[in-house]
N, C-alpha and C positions, 0 to 999 in steps of 0.2 A: 345572556352570556354579550359581550363585546365581539367585535371583528378579531378580535387578536384571541380569543377563544377564554379569555378570563373572567372571572364574575368581578361585576360592579358593584359600588357602594349600595345601589339601589336594591341587589341581588342579597348582599348580607342584612340590610335592614329588612328586607321582608322575610327573610329567614328567622330571624330575632324576633317579630313579631307573630311567626309561625311557632317559633319554640314557645313562647309566652302562651299563646293560644291553647297549645298541646297540653300546656301543664295545666291551666285551668279547666280545660275539658275533661283532662282524665285522669289527673294525680290528686284528686283531694275525694274523700269520702266524705259521707251522709253528714259527718259532724263538723266537717271543713280541717281535718286533717290530715294533711300531707302526705301520699303515698308514696314511696321511694322507686319499687318496680312496677311494671307494668309489662303484660305480655307484648312482644312487639309484633306479634302477627295479628292480634284481635283488636290492641289497643283497649284491652279489658284486664281487670284484675286477675291474676293465676287462679287456676282451680289447682285444689291439692293433688288431682292425677298428674298435673303439669311438671310438678318439683321433685327433687330427689328428697330420700330420707336426710340426706347431707348436710340441707339446711336446716333441720331442728337440733336444737342444743342439747346438751346433757339433761338440761333442765325440763327437755319435753315440749308439748304443746303442739299448736297446728302451724303445718309448714307455711302454708298462706298468710298466716299472722305474723309470723318472723320474718319473711321474705318481701311481705309488702311494706314493715314498718322498721324493719333492722335499723334503716339511717334516716328514720324519718327527722330525728331533732338536727343532725347534720345537716340534711338539705334544705330545712325551714331556714336555718341561716343562711344559707347559700341563696335561696331564692330572694328572700330579704335584703340581701346586698346586691343582687344584680338588678333588682325593682329601683333599689335605693341610686344607683348608677344611672338606672333609665331615667328616673324622675330627676335627678341631677342636669342631665344632659336635656330631655326635652321639655321638662315642669309642666307634663301633660298630668292633670289633677286625676285622671282615670287608674293611672298607674300608683298614684299615692292612696287611692280610693281600696286598691287591691292589697298594698301593703298593711292598711288598717283593719282591712278584714279580717286577713289571716291573723293579726297580731291579737285581734279580738276573739276570733276562733279559738284562739291556743288558752285563752284563759281558762275555761273548764278543766283542761287538761294538766297547767301548771297547779289549779288546785287539787286534784287529785294526787298529784305527785306529794304535794305538800302533806298528804293524809299519810304517807307512806314515813315521809320524815319531812321537817321545815327545810326547804331550801333545795330537796332533790330534784335532780330531772333524770329520768330514768328513759331507756328504750320502750317505745308502746306497743309492742308486740301485740297485735290482735286490736289495735287501736286504745290500749289500756296501759298506763305505765306499769313497767316490770321492775324488779329488784335488779336490775341489771342495768350498769352504764360505764361508758369509758371516756376518757377525756377527749377524743377527737369529737364525740357526741356533744360533749356540754360548751366546748370552747368555740366551733362554727356555730353553734346555736346562740349562744351568748356574745358572738361578734357580729351578727345579723342583726341583736337585738340592739345592741352597741351602735351600728350604723344607723340602724332605722329610728332610732331616736334623735338622730339629726335631722330628719324632717317630719318628725311626729309633732303632736301637738302638747304641749303642757303634761296634761293629764297622763297620756300614753307615753311619753318619756320619762317621766317620772317612773311608772310602771316597770317600764322595762329596766330603768336601773334598779328596780328593787330585786327583781328578778335574778338579773344577773349579780348581786351583789349576796344574795341569799344563797344561790348556788355556790358562790366563793366559799363562802362561808361554811355551807355543809363540807364542801371538801376539804378546809382547812382543819374542822374539829377532830377529824379521824385521822389527820395527818395524811390525807390523798388515798386512803385505803377505802376503795368500794366494795359495796357488800359481797359480790361473786368473785372475790381473788383473794390470795392467799395474803395473810398479813405478813408481808415480806417484808425486810430491813434493808437498804431502804425501800420505802413503797414501789410498786410496780411502775407507776407512771413518773416517779423520778428518777429513772436509768437515764445514763447520758444522752439518749438519742430522744426523748419524751420529755426531759425537764423542761425544756423550753416551751412548748406547749402548757404546761400547769402556770410556767411564769407567765404567759402570754395572759391566761383567763383571769390570773391573780391581778395583772395590770389593768385589765378593763373594770375591774371592783373600783380600783383606784381611782380612775379617769371618771368613773360615774358617780362616784361620791365624795371624792377629796380626802378620803378618812385615810390617816397616815399608817394605821393598821395593815392597810395593802401593801403601801409602799415599802415600809418595814417587812414585811414578810416576804416580798422580790427581794429585798437584800439577804434575808436569810436564805433563801433560795439558792440564789448565787453564791453567797459562802459557803454553805452545807452541802448543795448538791451542782455545783459549777452548771446552775441551770440556763445562763446566758452565755455558753460556749455553744450550742449549737453544733453539738459534733456530727460529721460525716461519717459514712460507712458504720452505722451504728444501729441501726434498727434490727430486728429480730430476722427482718427477710434477705439481710444480707450473710451469707452462709461463711463457713471457714474456708480460707485459702486451700487450694487443692496442690498437689505435687507439682502442678506447672506454674505456680505462680497465678491462677487464674482465678477471681472472688465472682460468686454470681450472687445476683439479688433474685430472687425470685419472683417477687411483688412489689411492685411499688404502691408505698401506703401513707406513713407517716410524714414524710419529707413535704409534701403538698402544704399540710398543715403549719409546719416550720417556716414554709414561705410566707404565709398570712401573718403569721407571729411577728415575722420581723419586718413586715411591711408597717405593721402598726408600732411598733417600736421605733422605726427611723421617723414615723412622722411625730411621735406622741412622747419620746423619749429623748428627746433632742441633743441632750448634751454628752450623750452617747452616741450619736448619730453616725458616725466613723465607724464606730465599733460594730452596729447592726449592721451597715452597708457592705463591711468586709465580710462577716458571717452569711449575708444573703449572697454576696458574689460567690464565696465558697461553695455555700450549698448547692447553686447554680450549676457550676462546672462539674464539681464532684459526686454530686446525686440527682437534683430535681431533671436535667434536661437530657440524662442518659436513656439512652432507648428511642429517641426522638427520630423519626423517618422522615424523607421527602416528600411522602403521601400525605402528610397530615395526620400520620397517626404513629405510635409509639409501640414499641415491644413491650409488653408485660414484664418479661425477665429480661433481664441484662446481664453481661458478664464482661468483667474488666481484666486486663493484663494489669498484676501491680507492678511489671518490670516499667512499664513506660507509659500506665496510666491510659490505653487507648482500650477501645471497646473491640470485642471478640463476640459477633453475634452468634446465637446460639442455633445449630443448623437442626431443620424439620425433625430429620430421622433421630435429635437427641431428645426429643420431648419424653420428659417422665419424671418421677420423684427423685428430689434429693435426700437420700437415705442418712440426715444425720443427727445427731445426740438431741433428743427432741420430739422427733419426729412420731414415734408412735402415742405420744400423749395429745400434741395436735390432731392426731388423725382419730382418737378417740372423743375430740371435742368437736368432729367434724370442720375442723379447719385446716387439713391436708393440703387443701390447694395452695395455702404460702408455703408449701416444699414444692409445688409443680414448676420446672422449666421448662419452656418450650417457645417455638419461634412464633407465637401467636402475637396478634396486635390487638391495640384497643383505642378508641376513643376516649377513654374514661382516664387513661394514662396521659394521652396528648392534650385534651382538653386543661387538665389540671397542669400540665408544662405550661401553656399557652397561659392559662392564669397567673400563675408565678410569675411569668416573663413579664406581662404587663405590670404586675405590681412591681417586680424588681427595676422598672423602666422608670417608674414615678419615684421611687426610694433610693436609685442612684442612676440618676438622668445622664450619666456617662455610659451607663450599659444599655442604654436605648437600641444604639445600630446593631447589638450583638441580639438582641429578643426581636425586634421588630420583624424578621424574617419568619422565626418562629409564630410568632401571633399571627401572621397573616396566613400562612399555609395552614394553621388550624382552623383558622375562622372560614377558607374557603373551601376546605376538604371534609369539615364532618358537617354533613345533613342528619335529617332526622334518621332515615335508614343506618346511619352508621353510630348513632347514640346507644348502642349496648355496650356492655362491658366487655364482651371477647369476640374479636372476629377469626373463626376457625372454618374456613370454606371447607375444608379438605376432609374436616371430622377429627381428625387425629394429633391436635395438639391442645386439646384441652380435657379433663378426665372426663369418661364417659356417665360417671354418676354426678356430674356438675354441670350438665347440658344446660340448665336453667339460665346460665351466666351467657350462651351465646344467643339468648331470643329474648334477653330482659330489656326492654325499652328503662333506661336508668336516668333518673334527674340527677343522680351523682355526675351523667356526661354531659347533660344540658344545661345545668344552671353554671357549670366555670364558662362554658362556651359562653354564656349572657354576659357574665360579668367581664371575660374577657372584650366583646364586642363593646360593650358599654363605657368601660375605663377606656379602652381604645380609643372611643370617640371623645370621650372628655379629654385625653391627654392629647388629642389631634393625631393620634398614629394612625387612624382609622377615618376614613372621610364618611361624611354624612349626607 
């Protein structure tokens, strides 16, 4: 700390190294596969008795196997992106070697996925791919591969492009219907909120291959599903307006993915750059930054007054389930936390807000003054101890049967911090 009590650039650089070292020491299994959650009290993998039954989906299986690997593909992509940003700033060959090792260790897992179906990428519960996947997992994974390919040798670059294109082919062949979802019309992931994520992943395949079939598919998605509109307030976590005109979002989730997609488009679909910039700014003001607090954390749940657009914080005594249509189905699938609204705070939310902010600063440079304070606040406030899903010091702001969220050291908190820091360094927002 300096004389004014604020952290210096050296402090942040040391924290960045601490975060990477923690990932390397505690977040890889014996096969070299990334684990997404470890016990913050021990820095060791969870034991079955530490986890609630709510961790296991209707398909059954091991609680540890699910909690450790639920977001592995998502987090691999985020970590690769953080390493690429670090290498771009430092040119440290040790950093590139870590990225190469991660990529090489992924290849057996990719082959196991291909045995299920060519191009498929599933959630590796228990360290093995399952017949369950979501677009957030595959997009962030493929996005990380796309960026990694920019620093990889020619052979790895080619292989990364093959994996991305094969996964997009898998999504396209069945019109974006995953194994474990109902065959809705339109498909579940082409709803007004998530269609932009599908569009972004298809565009990655186009950028990697130059194959016009992917560009044509992007145009079809825009024409038939309005995927390029990136509509706000449309996620399933936004609940219907109440009789007072208040609208509540119980869980911040997919719009962080949309921020990365819009960053991609602003930099690579340049004939529509102004369109993507406007969509990104709208997402930032009306969804992404909501709940951000002065202490560098963010509220898990937010509430806005539709009359004036202002936030109305949820009071601690209001914590509880939002009993809306669909709640019982989500409860049966052990996803009831998505209907829980409280005053709890989270670094998982704030680090993703900051990560979107630094991307917005690059995509729309005139937004830099708006986002710079958020970026600095989060980087300075979030240390390793705070990198848990939920902060609930009084034990009343989170469901009792899902307490593992309060003591899970989560790589989904650490990696967006690292991306924010190293991108901030690259853009000159953070001193080195």
